[in-house]
C-alpha positions as CSV (number, residue, x, y, z in Angstrom):
1,M,5.5,-21.6,-13.8
2,N,3.9,-21.4,-17.3
3,A,1.3,-18.9,-18.3
4,T,-1.6,-21.3,-17.8
5,N,-0.6,-22.2,-14.2
6,Y,0.0,-18.5,-13.4
7,T,-3.5,-17.7,-14.6
8,K,-5.0,-20.5,-12.5
9,V,-3.0,-19.4,-9.4
10,C,-4.1,-15.8,-9.8
11,Y,-7.8,-16.9,-10.4
12,R,-7.8,-19.0,-7.2
13,T,-6.1,-16.2,-5.2
14,E,-8.1,-13.3,-6.4
15,Q,-11.5,-14.8,-7.3
16,Q,-11.8,-17.6,-4.9
17,D,-9.9,-16.0,-1.9
18,E,-7.6,-19.0,-1.7
19,E,-4.0,-18.7,-0.6
20,V,-1.9,-20.9,-2.9
21,L,1.3,-22.4,-1.5
22,L,4.2,-21.5,-3.8
23,R,7.9,-22.2,-3.8
24,N,10.5,-19.9,-5.2
25,T,12.6,-21.9,-7.6
26,C,15.6,-19.6,-7.3
27,N,16.1,-19.6,-3.5
28,G,13.8,-22.4,-2.2
29,E,11.6,-20.1,0.0
30,T,7.9,-20.9,0.3
31,G,5.0,-18.7,0.9
32,Y,1.3,-18.1,0.2
33,S,-0.1,-16.0,-2.6
34,F,-2.3,-13.0,-1.7
35,G,-2.4,-11.1,-5.0
36,C,-1.2,-10.9,-8.6
37,T,0.1,-8.3,-11.0
38,N,-0.9,-9.2,-14.5
39,E,1.2,-6.6,-16.3
40,G,4.4,-7.7,-14.7
41,E,3.3,-11.3,-14.2
42,T,4.2,-11.3,-10.6
43,V,2.6,-13.0,-7.5
44,Q,2.6,-11.2,-4.2
45,V,3.6,-13.7,-1.5
46,R,3.4,-13.9,2.2
47,L,6.5,-15.9,3.3
48,I,6.3,-18.6,6.0
49,N,8.2,-16.2,8.3
50,G,5.5,-13.5,7.8
51,E,7.5,-11.2,5.5
52,L,6.0,-10.1,2.2
53,D,7.7,-10.6,-1.2
54,S,6.9,-10.5,-4.9
55,W,8.0,-13.2,-7.3
56,G,8.0,-13.3,-11.0
57,R,6.0,-16.0,-12.8
58,D,9.2,-17.6,-14.0
59,E,10.6,-17.7,-10.4
60,C,8.0,-19.8,-8.7
61,T,6.0,-23.0,-8.8
62,E,3.0,-24.3,-7.0
63,S,4.2,-26.3,-4.0
64,E,2.5,-29.3,-2.3
65,T,4.3,-28.9,1.1
66,E,5.9,-26.2,3.2
């Protein structure tokens, strides 16, 4: 995702307490955001199966469906 979309996802996640559905463009996994790291431009993600992961800004996109 581009820098603008990353900023919007992080704002919604951290300021509005919204879990944003994301899809990993490398492996197709989906999960919900629960935090962001601005220095590394990563999003902390809770995968659909319950596991936790961290994806780089360039590895993910906002998803409409699971």
